[in-house]
C-alpha positions as a Markdown table, in Angstrom:
| # | Residue | x | y | z |
|---|---|---|---|---|
| 1 | Met | 82.2 | 110.1 | 130.4 |
| 2 | Lys | 82.9 | 106.8 | 128.6 |
| 3 | Lys | 84.5 | 107.0 | 125.2 |
| 4 | Arg | 82.3 | 105.5 | 122.5 |
| 5 | Ile | 84.0 | 102.9 | 120.3 |
| 6 | Asn | 83.2 | 103.0 | 116.6 |
| 7 | Arg | 83.0 | 99.4 | 115.6 |
| 8 | Arg | 83.3 | 100.2 | 111.9 |
| 9 | Ser | 86.7 | 101.7 | 112.4 |
| 10 | Met | 87.8 | 98.5 | 114.2 |
| 11 | Arg | 86.8 | 96.2 | 111.4 |
| 12 | Lys | 88.8 | 97.5 | 108.4 |
| 13 | Ser | 89.2 | 94.8 | 105.8 |
| 14 | Val | 92.4 | 94.2 | 104.0 |
| 15 | Lys | 91.9 | 94.5 | 100.2 |
| 16 | Phe | 93.4 | 91.7 | 98.2 |
| 17 | Lys | 94.0 | 92.2 | 94.5 |
| 18 | Pro | 96.2 | 89.5 | 93.2 |
| 19 | Ser | 98.1 | 90.0 | 90.0 |
| 20 | His | 98.1 | 87.5 | 87.1 |
| 21 | Asp | 101.6 | 86.4 | 88.0 |
| 22 | Phe | 100.6 | 85.7 | 91.6 |
| 23 | Leu | 97.6 | 83.6 | 90.4 |
| 24 | Ser | 99.7 | 81.7 | 87.9 |
| 25 | Gln | 102.3 | 80.9 | 90.6 |
| 26 | Ala | 99.6 | 79.8 | 93.0 |
| 27 | Val | 98.0 | 77.5 | 90.4 |
| 28 | Ser | 101.4 | 76.0 | 89.5 |
| 29 | Glu | 102.2 | 75.3 | 93.2 |
| 30 | Tyr | 98.7 | 73.8 | 93.7 |
| 31 | Leu | 99.1 | 71.4 | 90.8 |
| 32 | Ala | 102.7 | 70.5 | 91.8 |
| 33 | Asp | 101.4 | 69.5 | 95.2 |
| 34 | Gly | 99.0 | 67.1 | 93.6 |
| 35 | Gly | 95.9 | 69.3 | 93.4 |
| 36 | Thr | 93.5 | 68.9 | 90.5 |
| 37 | Ile | 91.4 | 71.5 | 88.7 |
| 38 | Thr | 88.0 | 70.5 | 87.4 |
| 39 | Lys | 86.3 | 72.5 | 84.7 |
| 40 | Leu | 82.6 | 73.2 | 85.5 |
| 41 | Glu | 80.2 | 73.2 | 82.6 |
| 42 | Phe | 76.9 | 75.1 | 82.5 |
| 43 | Asp | 73.8 | 72.9 | 82.0 |
| 44 | Glu | 71.0 | 75.2 | 80.9 |
| 45 | Arg | 68.2 | 72.6 | 81.2 |
| 46 | Ser | 69.1 | 71.9 | 84.8 |
| 47 | Phe | 69.2 | 75.6 | 85.6 |
| 48 | Lys | 65.8 | 76.2 | 84.0 |
| 49 | Asp | 64.3 | 73.3 | 85.9 |
| 50 | Phe | 65.8 | 74.7 | 89.1 |
| 51 | Ile | 64.4 | 78.2 | 88.5 |
| 52 | Ala | 60.9 | 76.8 | 87.6 |
| 53 | Thr | 60.5 | 75.1 | 90.9 |
| 54 | Ser | 59.2 | 76.9 | 94.0 |
| 55 | Glu | 61.2 | 75.0 | 96.6 |
| 56 | Ser | 62.4 | 76.1 | 100.0 |
| 57 | Pro | 65.7 | 77.8 | 100.5 |
| 58 | Met | 67.1 | 74.6 | 101.9 |
| 59 | Ala | 66.4 | 72.9 | 98.6 |
| 60 | Val | 68.2 | 75.7 | 96.8 |
| 61 | Asp | 71.3 | 75.2 | 99.1 |
| 62 | Glu | 71.3 | 71.5 | 98.4 |
| 63 | Phe | 71.1 | 72.1 | 94.7 |
| 64 | Leu | 73.9 | 74.6 | 94.7 |
| 65 | Asn | 76.1 | 72.3 | 96.9 |
| 66 | Gly | 75.5 | 69.4 | 94.4 |
| 67 | Asn | 73.3 | 67.2 | 96.6 |
């Protein structure tokens, strides 16, 4: 009789819970290597216009990707 393999037990994910110190250090290293951080601002009018349209899922993806 063949042994049945439980695929769920094979795919155990590793939980990653970074601390504030870890994130601060990562941001510092990123900025030191020349990286930039851009603040995103919420545009309520644009969001309302987007919700009001009945476009296809592809249009939704394009909007969310900034196209």
